[in-house]
N, C-alpha and C positions, 0 to 999 in steps of 0.2 A: 175055785171057780169051776172045777170039774165037772161037766154036765149041765152047766147053768150059762144062760147067757150073759155078758159081762154088762152091768150097770154103768162103770165107769171105765174110761179109758185114760191112762194116765202116763203121759209123753213127756220127754226132755231128757234132761241131764241126769246120767248115771256113771258112777266110777266105782273103781275098789279102793277101798280104804285100807293101807298097809300102816298099822301101828306096833312099832316094837314096844316091850314091855321093859320098863327101868325099875330096878331096885332104889334103895335109898343112896342118894350121892351128896357130895359136897359141892358146892359151887353153882353156879348157874349154867346158862347155854354157852355161855363164853369157855366154860371149861370143857366142853364136849367138844364143840365145834372148833377144834384146832387141827390145823392141817398136818397130816401125817399121823395123827393119834389113832390108836385102835381103842374104841369104845365098846366094851363087852354089855350085851342087852339079853333080854329073855325072849321066850317065844314071841313072835309076832301074831296078832290078831288082825284077822282079813274078814272084811265086812263090806257088803255093797253100800255104797252111799249116794248122795243126790236125792233130787226130787223124785224120780222115778221108783227108786228103791225105798225111800223114806215114807213118801205120802202113798204110794202104791201098796206097800206091804202092812202100813198101819191100817188102811182101808180093807184089806183083805183080813186081816186079824180082827177086824170089827164085825167081819160077816158080809161086807159088801162084795158083789161079785165083781172083779177087776181084771182088767186087761193091763200090761205093761209094755210101753213102747221106748224102749230106749235103744242105744247103738253102741255096739262094741265090736272090736276086731277079732280076727281069727287066732289070737295069740293067748298066751299061758293067763294073762290077766283076764281077758275077754272069757276065756273058759272057766275060770272060778268065779266069774259073776254069775255065769249062767247056772253052774253046779250050785251054788247057794239058792238062787231063786227055784230050782229044780226039788231042792230039798224041802222047801218050804210047801210047794206043790208043784208038779211038772208042767200044769197048764200054764203057770206064771212066766215061763220063758219063751211061750209059743209065739207071742208077739214081738220079742225081741229081733232086732236087726243085727245080722253079723256081717261085717264088710271084710272083704280080703285085703291082706296088704296096708292096712292101716293099724296104729296102736291103739289099744283101748287106753280109757281115761284111768287115772289112778291119783291117789293123794297118799304121800308119805306124811304122816302126822307124828311128829317129833315132840312128846309129852312127858318129861320127866317129872318125877313128884315136885310140887312145890314151884314149878316154872310155868309160865305161860306157853301155850301150845306155838308151834309154828309148824307151817303148813306148806309143802312141796307139790304143787299140782302140776299134772300133765293134761289139758283138756282133751288130747287125744280124739277119738271119733265124735266127741260133741262138736266139735267144731265144723264138722261136715254133714251134721243132722240138718236138713232141710224140708220143706213141705211135701215134697215129693216122696220123702220116707213114710209118711203116712197115707196109706191107701184108703179108697172110699170104703171098701168092704170091712176095714178094720175098725172102722166106727159105726158101721150101721147096726142098727139095733140098740145101742147105747144110749143112756139118757144124758152123761155129762161127759165132758172132755176137759181135762185138768193139763197145763201144760206149765213145767218147772224150770226155772234159772235160765231164761233166755240171754242174761248179761254175760254167761260164761259159756255161749255157744255161738262162736263167730258170725255163721250163716244168718243166724236169728236176730242178731244184733246190728249187722253191717246194713248198710245203703238204707238207714232210718227204719230197719226192721220190715221192710217188704216182704221177706220169707215168712215172717211170723204173721204178718197181716194175711197173706195169702193162705196160710194154714188156717187161720182162725176163722176167715171169711168163709172158706169152703166147710169148715165143720158147722159152723152157724147154718149154712146153706141147708145141711141135713138135718136141722130142728134140733141139734143138740145144745144144751147149756153148757157153755164155755166159762171156765175159771183160770186164772194165770197167777202164778207166784213169780218172784223176782229173787236175785241174788245181788250183794254188793260187789262190784268187780274191783280189782286192784285199780286204783286211782291213777296209776303211771302207765297202764295198760292202753290198747286201744280201745278196749271197751269202757274203760274210765273215762276217756275222752270222747265216747259217742255222743250225738246230740239226743239225749234222753228225752226232753221235751216234745221234740218233733217226732220220735218213734212213739211215744205214749200218745200224741195226737193222731197218730196214724192206726194204732192197733187198738185203743181201748173203745171203740164203737163196737168192736167185734168180740169185746170180753163181757161177760155179763156178771160175774163175781171176781173182783180183783183183790188180792190177798198178800200184798208185799209187808215187810215190817217197817217201821217208822223211820230206822236211820236209812234204809234202802231208797224209799221214795224221798226223802229229803235230800239224799245224795243226788238224785235223777232230776229233782224239781226245782230245788234251790241249793245249788252247790255252795255258795257264798254262806248260806244261814248254816249249812251242814258244818263247813270248815270253822266257822266262829264258835258254834256250839262246841265242836271238838277241842278248840284251842281253850276255851273258857273251863274246861274242867271234864265234863263228860255229857253224853248224850242225854243220858238218864237225868242228871242234874237240871239240864236245860229244859227237860220234857216236864219235870216237878214244877217248874217256874211257870212255863207257859200254859199247860195243862190242856183243858177243853179247848181254848182259842186256838191253839196250835192245830189241834186235831181237826177242828171244823173247817178251819182254813184251807188244809191241806186235802180233806175229803170233797169239800165243795168243788175245789179245782179239778179234782180226778172225775167226779160225776159231770162237770162240764165237759169235759173231754169225750164223755160218752158211755162211761160203764154204768151198771144199773145199782151195784152192790159194792161197797167199799170195806174191807175187814183189815185194819192195821195191827199187825202185832207188836205189842208193848214189851215185850220181855216180861220181867216180873210184875209189871203193872196191869198185866192182862190183854184184853183184846177189845178193841174199838170198832163198832159198827156205825156206818152212815148209808142210807139207802136214798135211790131217786125218789123226787116226789112228783115224777111224770108215770100217770098210770100207762100210758101207751108204752114206753119203754120197759116198764115193769112185765107187760104182758107179752114182752117179746124175749123171755127168759128162755124158752125152749122147753124140752122134755122133763128137765130137771127143775122146774118152776115149782115153788111152794103150793102146799095143797090151798092156803088161802092167800092170793096175793096182796089183799087189802091190807091184811096184816103187817105186810113188808113195805109199805108205802110211806115214804118220808119218816124214816126211824132214825134215832140217834142213841145208843146203848153203849154201855163199857162194861164189861165181865171181868171182875178180880179173878185172878188165880187161885186155885185150890190149894191148901197147904199139903205139901208132899216131902219125902225123905230123898232129896236130892242127892242122887249118885253122878248122874251126866246130863249135860244138857244139850248133847248133840242130837239134831234131829227134832228138836222139842216144836220148834215152829212147824216143821213139815206136817207132824202128827195133829197139832192143833189144827191146821188145814184138813187133814182127814176127818176129824171129829165134826169140823164145820159142814163139811160136803155131806158126811153120811146123815147129820141132822138134817141138812136141806132136803136130802133125796127121800126123807122119811114124811115129809111135809110138816115138819115141826115149826112151831111159832119161831120169830127172830130171838125171843129171850131163851127159849129152848135150845136153840142151835147154838147160841153163843155159850150156854152153859156147857154143853155137849162138848165144844170145841177146846174149853179152858180144861174141861175133865181130862180129855183124851190126851193134852198137852201135859197135865200133871202127872198121868200114869206113865208117859214115856219117861220122864225124867228120874224115874226111880229105878232105872237099870242104866247100865254104862253105856249099851248100845241105843240107838235110835228107836226100836219099834218091838223089842221082846217085852217092854213091860205094859205092852197096848193089849187089853183083854178083849174078849168079845163084848158086843154092844150092850147085852144083858147086865154084864158084870159091871160095866160104865154106871148104867142106868141104876143100879142097886147102890152102889157106893155113893152117888149124888144124892138118892133119897134116904140114907141112912142118916143124913146130918153131916156130911163131909164139911169140914171147916175151910173157909176162905181167908185169904190175907187182906189186910185193909189196902185201900189204894190211896198212894201218897200223893197224887196229882192235884194240880189245883182245878177244881170243878165248881165254879160259882155258877148258881143256878140250878145244878143239878139236884134230881132227886133219887134217895135210894129206896128201890122196892125190896123190902127184907125177905117177904115171901118168895120173890123170884131170883134174890141174890143179884141184881142188875142196878147199875146206876142207868137213869133216864135223863136224856139231855133236856135242857130248858125248850128247845124248839121242837121236840118230839111230838108227832101228831096222836 
């Protein structure tokens, strides 16, 4: 971004991931987590995590001038986060907030071979991030403001999201396009018990592009349905059965709460898009609005994932968002934006970390144009049509 005005400001959650390396071992986690036992591990991998790092660095790698706005403490972990950002480019650390006397957020990721990961997460400074941490001059001149992971940032989900509303309302008043990503909180935590339908009703009128995952939004809008699906086997299996009907019902509810564009991340089933049928709401998208808004009016699409050599899925959803936002800022059509989103997400999973697999935008475009194969979609999509030329499923009510 050096010498260039930021087009995107990415704000919200950031942490340091501390990942011990394990050799081959017998037994599962129960054999490791024994009181008093010494377990020998290899070198630790240290990498910044969270939406600010994952989405922000992916946008930067795609070539989009980006400013990062996360909050760290003046401690060892905070300095490590800033050092990594400066190694990528010194300007990336300039928008970061350093707070004295507060602990930086970190996640200890215990991931032995052949065992499901377990996370120990300290929210740290993310819990004190508030609307006042984003100054007007820090967003001036940008086209789009993206905020990530309010469910694991205490001030942002408390009081029905009044801090988050205040921040997004102010950013919208400056003419920027706003986008919002979520995270699924611990069900037994304060965030898990927060009144999410009320928070979304308060916040979504000031969100132009809403980009949660399917399980996150089900958890927030229909907890009973979410738990029933989990109890019945897996969210993925339930989605296979409900398919387009469930996606349409959820997206209609979200559009009714005030957002203009809904993109639901579906894991290995791809990305679902639903847009408003209200031309006035679409006209209020701000500086990051698409080049031809008419192409975005009342659309329903589903983009299957591209085939990839999967090494790790950490941050894949965040990188998918980066591809979506980069395409939107270039004025692409909905079909092209959706293709860009799942392409960047596929590039991401070909490396163990979140963003090092993401190439420059031109390289992504060349790979798509080379005939990159896609996975099939296993969802039940009655009435949908497949557009082979664009590699997109088109909903039955698409305009």
